[in-house]
N, C-alpha and C positions, 0 to 999 in steps of 0.2 A: 552105452557110455553118451557115443552121438546123441542120441534121443535126448537124452537127459538134457546135455547142452542146448539143444534147439528149444527145449522145453522152456530152460530157464533165459534164453533169448526173448523166446515167446511173452513169457511173463514179463520181463524187463520191459518190452516195447508196448506191453498194453497199459503198463502201470504210467508207462511215460504219457501216451496218448490220453489215457485217464487225467493226467496231474494237468497236461496242457487244458484239456476240456474243461477243468473245474477251474482253471486260472483265469481262461476267457469268461467264462459262465460268472466269476466275480468281479471281474475288471468293468471299473463304471466306463458308461456309454455315454459318447456325445446328446446332450440335450440341447434342441432349439429351438425358441422361442418367438412365434411371430405375432406382433402387435398389429391386430386389424381396427383401426381407430375407427372405420367407420361403421365396422360392425358390433363396436365398443365388446371386443374379449382379446385374449391373449392365449393363442394354442400352444400348447406343449407338446412334442415329440421326443421321443428318444429313439437315437438309432435310426432314425427316419420313421418309426412306428408310434400310431396314436398314442397317446396318455391319456392327457385332459385338456381341458380349456376353462380360462378364466373368464367368465361371461360378467360382465358389471352396468350392462344395460340399465336407464332408469325405469325398464318398463318390469323391471325384477324388484322385488321388497329388498333384495340383499345382494350381494356378489357372491356369485357361487362356484365350485368347480364341476364342470358338468359338461360332457358326460366324464366317466373314468374307466380305464380299460385296466386289464391285467397285462403280467408280459405274453400273454400268450394269445392277445386282440380278444380277449373277453368283456362283453360289458360288464362292471360290478355294480352300476348305479341303476336303480330304477328309472324306466324310462319318462312316465306319467309324473307331472303334467304336462312337461313340453313335448315330448316325444313317446305317445302311448304305444306299449307292446304289449298285442294280442294276450290274453290268461294273465295277466297282474294284474295285480289289486291297486284300486284309484281311492282312495283315502287319503287323509292329512294332504293337501295338496300344497302344504306348505314346504313338505320334504323334499326339497330339490336337490340333489347331487351332496356336495361336500359343503357345508355351510359354516357359520361362526355367530349368534348370537344367544339372545334370554328372554326368557318369556316374562318379567318384570323387572321394567327401570323405572322407577319412579311411578309405577303404575301402568306404565304404557306396555303393550305385548309386540315385542319385535320378533317372538318364537312365532306364533301363530299365524302372522299378517300373510293374505294371501289374494287371489281374486275373489276366491269365494266370501270374502267377507264383504257385509253388505253396506251399502256407502252411508248409510246412517250408524254406523258402529265403527266408521273407522277412526273417529277423533281417541280411541282406546288403542290404538295400535300406533308401533314405530316402524319405521322404514330406515336402512342402511343404504346411503347412495354415496356412491364412489366420485370423489370430486376430482381425483388425478391419479393416473399410472405415473409414477416418479420413474423409474428405469426398468428397463427390462433387457437382461443380461444373461445370452447362451454360455454354455458350457459345462464343463464335467458335473458342475454343480451350478446348475442355473438360478438367474433371481429375479422375481418381479417384485417390485416396492410399488406400494399403493396406499392413498390416504381415502378414507371415506367419512360421512357424519353420521350419527346414528341420531334422527331428527323426530319430531312428531307430526301430529297431521297438519299443523299450521307451518311446517319448516323451520321451527325451531331447534339449534342445534342442543342436545342433550352431552355428546361426546364425540370428541375427535378421535379418531382411528389411524393409526400407522400401522400397516402391516406387509412383512419380508414372508415371502413364498418362495423356498428354496427346493428346487427339484432336483435329485440325482436317482441314477438307476444302471442295474446291469442286466444280464440276460435274464435271470432268475428275480430280482427284486427289483420294486421301484418306491421312493421315497419322496414324501412331502414334508418338509418342516415349516408350520406355519408359525410365526412368531407376532404376535399383535399385541401393542400397547395402545391401551384406551385412555384419554384425557378429559376430565370432566369439565365442560364449559360453563357447568352450575353444579350444586350439590346434587349428586345421584346418589340413590339409596338402589342397589340390587337384592330387592326383597325376596325373601328365602321363596322357589318354586320350582317344582319339578321340570321345567323343559329347558334345557341348556346344555351345554355352552357351545362345545363344536360336537356336530351333527353331522351325520350321513343317513342316505335311506340306500337300502342294495338291491340288486336285483333279486326278482324270487326264487331263484333257486338258492341262495343262500339264507333264506328263513328258516326259521326251526319248524319243524313239522308239528302238526297242529290240527286237530279234527273241531275244535270248539270256536265258535264265532265269540270275540270280546267286545266289550264297550271299554271307552275311557274316555276321561273328563279333562277338562282342563281347568286353571285356575278361573275361572270366567262361567263355568258351569257348561260349558258346550260338550256334548256328548258326540264320539265320533265311534262309528261303529267298524269291526275290522273282522270281515268274513273269514270263516275257516275256508282252506284250501286244500283239496285234496287232488294232489298233482304231484305224483311221483319223482318227480324231480328237484323237488325242494326236498333239502339236505344238510342245511346248516346248522351249527353248534358253535357257541360261546365256550371261551376257558380264559378265566383270569390266570393274573401271576399268584394269587392265593389260592390256586386251584378250583375256584368255581365253576361249574357248567350249567352250560344250557341258561334256562329261564332263571335258574339260581344265580346267576350273575348279576342281576337286576339288585340294584339298591344295594350292593356290596362295593367295598373300596380296594383298590388295587394301583400299583404303578404302571402297568400294563392290559390288555384285555385284548383277547384273538377271537375274531370270526374266520371259519373256515368253512370249506364246503366245495362240493364238482359242480363247473358247469361245463357241458362239453366236452366231458373227461379231462378238463383240467382241474385239479386238484389248486383251490385258491384259498390265501390266505391274507385275513385282513386285520392290522392290529394298529392299535390307537395306544401311545408311550407318552404320559404324563413326564411332567419334569418337577423336579424337587423344589424349584424357585417358584413355582404355583401356588397360590392360594390353595387352601385345601388338600394340597398333597398330603397322602396321594388320593384322586379323584374318585367319587362315586360313579358308576355306570349304570348308565341311563339307557341299558342294554333289554331293547325287546326283540321278543321270538318272530315279530310280523318284519322286521327289516329294518325299526330305525335301530342304529348305534351310535349313542351319543354319551360324551364325557362331561360331568357337571359338577363342577367342585363347588359352585355356589347355593345350590339347594339341597339343602343338607336334611332340613326337617323331614320331608315325607321319606327319605332313605333311611332315616333313622328312627320310624316310628314316633317322631317326637323328641327322642331327646338330646339331638343338638340343634341348634337354629344360629343361620347365619344370616345376617342383613349386611352384606359388604356394603360399605359407603366409600364413596371419593368425593372431598370436598372440592370444591371449584380449583381447578388449577393442579389438582394431583393425578397422580396415573398409576395404571397397575398393568403389568406384563402378562400374557398368557402364551404358553409355550407348547405347543404339541407335533408329535413326529407321527405320521400315518405310512405306516409300511404295505404295500400291496404285493404278494409274490405269489409265482405261479412255478410249482415243482412236482415232484414226485411225492413228496411227502410234507405237511404242513410244517409252519415255521416251528421250530423246536423251543422249549423254555432257556435253554442256553443259548440260543440265536437272540431271543427276545429280550433277555437279561444284558446281552452284548450290544445289543442297539440301543438300549434303553443307557447303558453305562454311558457309551459314545456320546448319547443326545446330550445327556446330562453335562459332560465336559465341553462338547462345544459351544454349549450355550450358557456356561457358569457365569 
C-alpha cells in the first residue's frame, strides 16, 4: 500500500514537472531588435539567442532576412553567396536568405537580379532599395517597420513598399509575420511568371535527396544547372495542407506548406502560411527539391499547365497587401497538421 502511495506521488510529481516544462516551452520569450544604422542591418535575437538579421544595404538587390537560425541554433538558410559553406550548392546567386519580390513587373525582373548579371543586361532587371527603417520595437512580439522602393535601372520608382516584420517565439517555435503593402507609382502589371514572391533558400540538409542533375530556365531563357548532390546529410521533405509530399508539392495549391528534416540531430520544421485575404489564396507553391521554398500567388499559368492565367494589375495609386507567416520549429517531432492549422487560423484572425 505504501509502495502504491509512493508510486502515485512520483507519477503526480513527474506529471507536474512535465506540465511546467511544456508551459515554459510554449511561453513567448523576449525578442530584442538592434538597429545598426552604420551597417544597414537590424539584428533579431530571442531570449539572447540569434534568430536573424534584416539586411538592407544598397549593395544588395533587395532587403533580406539573413542568416536565419532554428531554435536549436542551427543555420537554416544557405550561406552562399554572402558566406559560402563547404559542400553547399552555389547555383542561383539571387537566392539569399528570405526575401519578397517578383520575376516580371512591367517586364522588369526583380527576382533574378544579382551580381552575376552582366552590366549590359542590367536594364532588364529591377531592384528593391530600402528608403527608411521607420521604427524598431522590441518585446514579446517585436516589430520592424520599413519602407522601400521597387525601382528600374534608371532609378524610376514603380512601386512603393511598406512592410512590417513581426517576430515572436518560444523555446520550440519562432515566428515571422511579414505584412507588405505595395502601392503603384504608375500603372503596373505583374505579368504571370514562375518566380515569385515570398522566397527562401535553405541549408543543404533540408534539400530533398536527388541523384539527378537538373536544368531550370527563367522567363528570359537563361538556364541554370543544379547539380546532383550525393550527400547523406541531405534529408528534407515537403508536405502541404492538401497532403502533397516531396517534389509533388511543386505547382500545387495549399494554405500552408511545410519543409522538414534533420540537421545535426535537430529535427527542423519550416512552414509558410498563406492568408485568406491574399490575392490568389490559397497560393501555389514554388517548392523545389534543391532548396528553393517559395509561395507564388501571381504566377498561375505555369503551375496550372495553362488552365489559369493571372495578369495582376495595379493602376497608379492603387495598393495591394500580401501577408505571410513563417514558422521555424525545432522539436522531437515535426510540426503537426493540427498545429499548423491552428497557426494558420490564428494568423487569419490576427490580420483580418
